[in-house]
N, C-alpha and C positions, 0 to 999 in steps of 0.2 A: 504494500500500500504506500502510495506516494504521500509523504507528510510535508511536502514543500508547500508553504503557505501561498495563498493567492497573491498576485502582485500588489493588490491594494493594501495587504497587511504586512508586506515585507518592510524591513527597516531600510530607510533611505541612507545613502552614503553620507557620511558626516563631512561637512565642509570645514576645512581647516580654519582655525581662528584667525589666521593671517589674512584670510579672504573676507572676513566679516565686514559688514557695512558699519562705518563709524556712526555713533549715535548723533542725532541732530540736536540733542539737549542733554546736559549732564544729569538731569532728573530721570532719564530713562536709559536703561541699560540695553545693550544689544543682545538678543538671545543667542544661546550657544549654537543653535541650529536655525539660521535665518530661513525665512520662507523662500520657496523657489522663485516666486515672481519678483522678489527683491534681490536676487543674486547680482553680484557685481558684473557678471557676464550675461546680460539680459539677452533673450532671443532676438534675432534680427527681425525687423519689420517685414511683413510679407510684401514681396514685389512680384507682380505678374510679368514674367519675361515676355519679350516681344522679339520679332525678327526685324532688325534694323538694317535696311539696305545700305551698303557703303556709300552709294551715290547720294543718299539723303543726308548723311553725316558729313560729306565732303566739304560743303561751304563753311560749316562751323569749325571743322578740323583745319581747314586752310587758314582761317583767320587766327586761330590759336597758335598753330605750329609755325606757319610761314610768316604771318604779319607780325606777331608778337615776339617770337623766339628765333626767327630766321632758320627754321629747320625744314627739311624736305621730307615729306611723308610718302613712302612707297605704297603701292596698292595692297601689298600683303599686310603692311602695318595698319592701313586703314581698315582692312577686313577684320583684323584682330581687335582693333578698338571698337568697331561697330558691333562685333559679336559680344564683347565684354560689356559695353554700355547697354545693349539690348537685354542682356541677361541680368544685369545688376541694377539698372536704373528704370527699366520698364517703360510704360507709356508716358511717364512724366519727364523723360529725358530732355525734352525741349521746353515744355511749358514751365517747369519748375527750375530750369537752369542746371539740372543735374549733370548733363553731359559736359557742359562747359567747365565745371569744376574738375571733372575727371580728366578731361583733356589738358587743362591747365596744370594739374598735378603731375600728369605723366610727362609733359614737356619740361617742367622744372626739374623733375627727377632725372630725366634723360641728360639734361645739360650738367647737372651736378655729378653725374657718373662719367662725364666726358665721353659720351657715346658717339660723338661726331655730328656732322651736319645732316646726314641722311639717316632717318629712322627706319630700320628694316624690321619687318614682321617676324621672321624666324629667329632673330637674334636672341641670345640668352639674356641680355640686359633688359629688353622689353618684356620678356616673359617673367623675369624676376620682379620688375616694377608692377606688372599687373597682378602677380601673385601676392605681393605685399599689400597692394592697394585693396585687393579683395578682402583681406583680413581686417581692414580698417573701414569697411563700409557697412552701413546699417540703414535700411529703408531707402536705398539709392543715394545716400549722402555719405560723404567722407567724415568720419567722426574719430575722436580719440577716446580715452576713458572718461566719458561723461561730458565732453566738451566738443565744440566744433573746431575743426582745424582751420587756422587762418590761411588765407590764400597766399600770403607772403612767404610761408614756410613750406618746406617739403617734409613729408613724413619719413622719407628715406634717409634724412640727415640725422636720425636719432643717434645720440651718443650715449655712452655709459654714464652712470652716476647721476648727478643732479641735473645734467643737461636734458634728461629725458622729458621732464615735465615742461621745460621751456620749449623744446622742439615740438611737443605734441599740443602746444597751444593752451595749456591749462592756465587760467587766469583767475584772480580772486573775485572778479565780478560775476554777475549772473549771466544767463544766456544772452547771446547777442541779438540784435534786431533781426539779423538774417535768419536765425533759427525760429523766431517767433512768427515770421511771415512765410516760412517755407510751405506750410499747408495751404496757403492761399495762392500759390503760384507766383509768389513775389521774390523767390530766392534768385540771387544773381542780378537783382535790380537795384542794389544799393548805390548811393551817390558815388562812393569811391570807385566801384567797379564800372559804373557808367562813364566816369571821366577817363578811365584808362582805356576802355573800349573805344570811346569816341576819338581819343588821341591817336589810336593805332589805325583807324580806318578813315581815309580822306577821300576816297572815291565813292560817290553815291551809287555807282553801278554795282558795288559789292552788296548792296541791299536790294538788288533787283532779282526777282525770282520769276521763272516761268513754270507754271504748274500744269502738267499734263492731265487731261481728264481721267485717264486710267489710274493715275497716282493720287487723285484728289480724295480726301477722306470721305467716306460714305455716311449718309445720315443714319442708316440702320445697318449694323454689322453683325448679322446673325450667322451667315455662312460666307465662305470664300467666294468672291465674285467669279462668274463664268460667262463666256460668250454663248453658252448653250445651257441656260439654267432650266429648272423645272417650270411647268406651266403655272404653278401657284405664284411665281414671282411676278407674273403679268398683272395680277390683281393688286399686288403690293405696290406697283408703280402708281396705280390710280389712288390707292388708299393713302399713300404718302403725300401725293399732290393735294388731295382733298383735305387732309388733316392740316397741312401747312396753311392753306388758304382759310380754313375754318377758324383756326386759332388766331390767325391774323385779323379776321373779321371781328372776333369776340374782343380783341384789344382795341377796336375802333370805338370812338365815342358814340357813333350812331347806333351801335348794337349793345350799348351798356345801359342798364336801367338806372335812372337817377332817383335818389331818395327824396329829392326836392321836387315838388310838383311845379310844372311850368304852366304859365298862363297862355303860352302859345299853343294853339291846337293844330296838330299835324294830321291831316286826314288823307285817306286814299280815295280815289274817285269811285271805287267799287267796294269800299269797306263799310261795315255796319257800325263800327265803333272807332273812336279816336285812339291814337297810339302816341305815347310819349317816347318810345324807342322801338327800333326795328327788332323783329324776332324771326329767326329761321325755324321753319317747321320741317321735321323729317318726313320724307315721302310716306313712310308706313303709317304715320300718325294721321293721315288724312282720311283713312278708311272710315266710312260711316258719317262723314261730315260734308254731305252734299251741299253745294251752294256757298260754302264758307270761303273766306279770303285768306290766302297764305302767301308767304314769301319762301321760295325754295332756293337752296344752294346745291347745285349738282352739275354733272357733266352732260353736255349735249351728246347724244348717241343716236345711231340709226338702228331701228328695229329690223328684224328679219323681213318684215313686210315692206320695208322701205320708208316707213314713217319716222318722223322725228320724235325723240323722247328725251327725257331728262332722268338721270340716275344719280343716286347718292349711296351711302353705305347701308341704307335700309331697304331700298327697293327702286323700282323703275316705273314711270308712268308716261303714257303718250302725251305729247306736248303740241299744242296748237298755237302758233305764233302769227297767224294771219292778221290778228288785230293788235299785235305787239308793237310798241314804240320804244326805240332805244333811248336810254337816259345816260348822259346827254345825247341829243340827236346827232347822228352821223359822226360820232367821235371814236368809234372802234368797230372792228369786225367781230362777228360771232359765227364761229365755225364748229362743226361736230368735233368733239375732242376737247373743247374748252370747258372750264368750270365757270359757270355764270350764275348771276342772281336773277330770278324770275318772280315777278309779282302777278298774281292772278287769282282765279277762282277754280275750285275743284268741282267737276261735274261727273256724277256717277252715271253709269249705263247699266241697264238690266242684263244685256247680253254683250259681253266684252271678250275679245280674244284673249286678253291676259288674265281674265278672272280665274280660269282653271289653273293657271300657273301659280297664282299667289294664294289660292285657298281663301280662308276667312281672315287671315292675318295680314297677308300682303308682304311679309318680311322675306327678303331674298328673291322675290320674283317681280312680275309685272302687275301692277294694280289695274283693276278694271276701271273703265271710264277714261277721262282725259283731263288734262290741266289746261285751262284756257288762260294763256299769258297775255297780260295787257302792257306790262313794262318789263324790259330786260336791260341789264347793265352788267358791266364788268365789276368784279370784286375790287373795292378801292385799294390802292397801293399803300404800302407803309414805308416811311422814310427809314434810311439806314440808321440814323441816330436813335429813332424810336425802337427799332429792333434790337439794337445793342444796348439800349438803356443809358445813353449818354446825351449830353447837350453841349453846345458851344464848340469852338474850334479845338480846345485843348483836350476835352474828354477827361478820362480818368475818374478817380473817386470823388474829386472835388466838383465834378460837373455831372453828377448822376441824377437822372430823373426817375429812377426806380424801375424795377422789373427789367425786362429785356434779357438778352442772351450774351451779355458782355464777356462772360467767362468762357464761352465756347469758342474753340479754335476751329473754324469752319474749313480752313485751307491748309492747316499744318504750318503756319508761319507765326503762330502766337495769337492769343486772344487780345481783344481790345482792352479789357480791364487789366490784364497782366503786363503787356508790353507797349500799349498804345502811347502812353505819356512819354515813355523812354524813347520810342521811335520818333516822336515829334520833336524832342530835344535834339536828337541827332540830325533830323531833317533840317531844322533851323540852322544848325551849324554848317552843314555841308551844302545846302542849297541857297543860303543867304547870299545875295549879290550886293556887294558894296556899291555905294553911289560913285558914279564916274562921270566925267565930262562927256565922253562919247559912250552911250550905252551899248553894251555887247549882247549878243544873243544869249538867252538863258540855257544853262546846261540841262535842266530838267524838262526836256521835250521828248515826245514820242512822235515819230514821223510815220504816218499810216498811209501806205499805198494800197489802192484798191486791187481789183482783179488784174493780174499781170500775166498775159498770154505770151509765153516765151516763143510760140510759133509765129508771132507777129513781129516783124523787124522793127516797126515803129514803137512797139511797147518797150523793147529794150532800149531804143533811142530815147524815149521819154524818161526811163529810169536813169539812164546815164546823165541826162540833163538835170534831173532832180538831185542826184547825188553830187554833181559838180557844184551846185549852189551851196550845199552844206560843207563840202570840202574846202571851199574858198573862205569860210568863216574863220575868225581868229582862233589861234591855238587854245585849246582848253574849253571851248564852247560848243563842241560837237554834241549833237543830241544823244541822249542815253540809249535810245533804241530805234531801230527801223523795223517796221512790220510789213512784210510782203505776203500777199495772200493769193491763193489760186482762184479759179482754175488756172493752172500753169500751162494748159493747152486748151484750145477752143473745143476740141472733141476728145472723147475718151480714146486716146491713141492706141492703147494696148488692147482695145476691143475691136479694132478695125481690120484685123486680118493682115492683108498684104501691104499695109502702109508703113511697115518698119517696126511696129510694136515697141518693145522695151528698148531696143537699140536707138530708135529715133527719139524716144522719150529721154534717154540719158544724154543724148547730144544737145537737147535744149538746155539742160542744166549745165552742161559743159560751157555753152555759150554764156549762160548767166555768170558762171565762175570767171570767165574771161573779162566780162564787163565789170564785175566787182573788184577784180585785181587792179584796175586802173585807179582805185581810190584807197591806197593802203592806210592813210591816216584815219579814215572812217572805220576800216576793218580793225584797227588797233584800239580805238577808243569807244566803240559802240557795240551793242548787242543786236544782231540781226535775227529776227524771229520769222519763221516761215510757217504759214497756216495753209493746209491743203484744201482743195475743193472736191466736188463730186467727180470730176473728170480725172483726178490724180490717182496714181497707183498705190497699192495694188488693187484696191476694192473696185476700181472702175473696169478692171479686166473682165468681171462677170456681171456688172450692173450696166455697162455701156453708157455711163453718164446719167442714169436714172437716180432717183433718191436713194441714197445709201443710208444704212443704219447709223445713228448718232449715239455716242461720239465715235468718230472715225480716227484711225491711227495715222501718224505722220507719214510722210513720204519715206520709203525705205532708204537705208544708208547706201545701198549699192548705186543709187542714182545721184547721190549728193557728195560722193567722195571728193570730186574735184573742187567743190566749193569749200569743203573743210580744209583741203590742202591750201587753198588760197588764204584762209584765215591763219593757218599755221605759219605760212611763209611770212605774212605781214607781221605777226607777233614776234617771230624770230628776228626780224630786222629791227624791231623796236626794242628788243631786250626784254627783261623780266620786270620792268618797273611798273608798279600799279597793277590794276586789274586788267587782264588782257581781253581783247575783243573776242567774240565768239559768235557762232552760228547755231541757233537753236531750232531744231525741227520738231514742232509740237503737234498736238492733236487738234481736231476741230470738233467742239469748241475747246478753248483753253483759257487759263487765267494768268494774268501778269500782276505781280504785287511789287510795290516799292515801299520800303521802310515798314515791313511787316503788314499789319492790317490797316495802315493809314490810307493806302491807295490801292485799289483793286480795279483792274481793267480787264473786262471780258473780251476775248477775241472770238468772233463767230462769223463764219462765211456761209451764207445761205440766201437763196432767193425767196425770202419770206413774203414779200409784198405780192408777188404773182400768185403764190400758193394761197394766200389769204383771200384774194379776189376770186380765185377759182372755186373755193370751197365754202364761201360765206353764205349765210342764210339771208334771204331777202326779207326785209322788214317793212312795215307800213310807215309812211312819212307822217310826221306830226302835223296835224291840221288844226290844232286847238287855237281858239281865239285868244288874244291877249288878256281878255277879262277872266279867263279860266286859269291863269297862271297860278293863282293862289290855291287852286285845287291840285296842283302838281304833286306827284308822289314824294314822300319824304326823302327818298334817296337822291332825287334830282338835284336839289339845291346844294347839298354838300359836295357831290361829285362834280357838278358844273363849276362850282367855285374853285375846287381843287385844280381842275383842268386849266382854268383861266389864270390862276396864280402860280401854279407849279411848273407849267410847261412854257418854255420860252426858248427862242433861238439865240444864237450868239450875237454879239454887239453889231456885227455887220449885217445881220438879217433880223432885226427886231421887228415884231409884228404885234398887232393887237390880240386880244383874247380870242379863244376858239369860237366864242359865240358871235363874234363880229364877222359873219360869213362873207358879206360882200367885199371886204377888204383883204381877204386871204386868197392867195393864188391856189390853184389846184395842186401843185407840187408840194406846197407847204402843208396843205390839209392832208394829203396822202402821208407825208412824213409824220405828222402828229398822230394820225390814226394808227400808223404802224408802231410808233413808240409806246403809245398808251396801251394798245392791245397786248404788246409783249410784256411790258413791265407790270401791268395789272395782273396778268396771268402768272407772272413770276416763274416762267418756264420757257425754255428756248424752242420747244417743239410741241405747241399746244394743238396737235392734230391727231386724227385717228392713226392707228398703227399702219394700215395699208397706205396712207398718204405720206407719212414721214416716220419710217421705222425707228425704233429706239432699242438699244441694248438694255434689257430690263435691269440687270444688276449694276449698270453704270448710269442709271437715269438721274441719280442725285447730282451728277456733275452738270446737269442741264438746269438745275434750280437757280433762280435769281433771288435767293433769300438767304441772308439779308441782301438788299439791293447793293450792287457794286457802286463804287464812286464814279465809274465811267464804263462805257461799253463801245467797242468798235464793231459795228454791225455792217459787214460788207455785203450789200444787196444791189446787184446790177439792175434789178427790175424796179427799183425805187429811185427817186431823185436824190442827189447828194444833199446832205443836211448836217447841221450841228444843233441839237435840241437838248434842253435840260428839262427833265420831268421828275418831280419829287426828289430833287437833289442828285439824280443820276444823269450824267452828261452822255448822250448817245450820239455817235458820229457815223456817218456813212459816206465814204469817199467814192462809192460806185466803182467804176473801172478807171484804170490809169489813163487810157485814151478816151477823150471826150467824144461821145457819139455825135455825128453831124458837124463836127468842127475839126477840120483837117489840121494836123500839126499842133495840137494843143494837148498838154498833159495836165493832170489834176491829181491832187493829193490833199491830205489833211495834216496840219501841224498842230499837235495837241500839247499844250503846256500842262504838265501833270499837276492835278489839283486845281486847275483853273478851267479854261475853255479851249476848244479847238476852233480852228478857222480854216476855211477852204482856200487853197492856193492853186494857182494855175501858172503855167509857163508855156512858151512857144518853143517848138523843136527847131 
């Protein structure tokens, strides 16, 4: 018979008295056997390891090792550091500044060991540094026995005797400010650290990031994304879109119930009672309420019978818009696939096609009867400051308006509340232009070229002319970035059979490389971003230029090797001073950020205007007399005022409000409708899947929530424009060659954080 006691009754190992915790007060003695939770070697805080790609860590490692310590990091060393940081720092490696401290400590320790200029991954020195560092980390932070390690000291310089406590940073004072703010994502943002980092980085292009749509953080990370996901993910796309718009509406004042009664009566033309605030009714809740007035929020869909319907998370009902009026009138398009607000009356029918599907409850199926819509409108947009919960140009905790999602890092560049104020201080230092007698062009500019057809000789000639204008500017004032967008060929070359295929396609990019090589100063000091179109490879080889699924991947490297070589040659001639110029081949759509979350520019190439006109629903024109304006629906007045105040053109094209129809040209009206439709939807592809396919698992990269600070929408079917709506500046340069005007090139010069302006030149 086994007489071994159960583990719970076994005597625990006695901890030596030398390890006992000293008493906090002379009146209380330390027990002989201290409790486990209060051991001097507490268990490490749980960290969820992640897989950190070396390419994601490269910018931070470059600033730490190369800029601050003049060290060269090999790819194997970068891989080892990325694996170590991902395993020990987890998901907070960027937000809480954990990786920065680890890289700083490794660099200092490497120099103290006289490891040389090149940091190699397989070296024994680096392995020893990481092994020692691993033993001094807890919860992703570098710690000593009970205190935080100062950044000025290296833990590997520990000496014997009394120097141990000094090197480990033990101080007689309490925890530092840095420790108290670590849990709020504020570590690494102290004043001393900010000053050092700002002094080491003098080129604003070091803070310029281009984020591929396939690398953008997803809103819901339940499974690994795939290009061939299960069918259930298709409904998730609609559910996510609906919930984002629904919570956005609930944050609007028009949909919030006030506790203070208002003397102003707001009536609907077909409502039986007055309303102080708008209320959304789920479709399933209309069962048994024949003749009642409701406001629905749902997606316009096409039933198998070919009739129009509206659907939300609870059900679907046939929709009749024959008597519907848009609010405001003629301000947006309404197409199947969009999430819209419809106000009208529910009408039951005794015999309905959908009644058998929905049963008595109507949940999950099609309700019997129909919904007679009288007013239809886009869900009102929400400004970026309101979404992030900040106000004023400075932002930060001193300018908080409450609520919002300021702590969420939507793009992987840091959240607004954590790094926004710090990035603004760096921006003021790097982008401030001193007063001069002869003003020089600003450095913080983005040059946006429209569709560049490389198979048109005049298009390359126009690009050369544009680049020559900026190459002639004074030294040090070159734009931060040039954006070149497709379609890079007029037709899908690789789907045309005997026309040359991929060989001909590569020759076009070789010609582009030859043109770019004539401007080495721009290649050395600017970032060139290339956004593909539907006619570009590889996807055009099987779509023949038709609508391809979004997001779409960049042009393959095999076609762009000559362009990369041109940038490498220009950088080698200039030496290794400052941030080198680069060519970035990104996805469509993609994001460009400058100084973290302070400036976000969406890059999107699509002929949206033509697709909206083809698929839009025809609505009734408003023929109400001026005397009936007081009976207008409650959503008309706020939305109309928002459109009039929030949407404006740049200084060169100032126009009256949208409601002043006689004084607005047709091109301007089309541009305003396009911008309002897209930003109110908060989605780059608000169409049915057969019209504009979307990769279900990557649909979060198409969301425009929160609103970006600017958007480059390259649409050749819409007139060129620069419009600001709800704080988001939207620009469309159209194509590089101006249609109908021989020998004229056009582009947009955008001052980041300000406004863009259309520019033209003669060839």
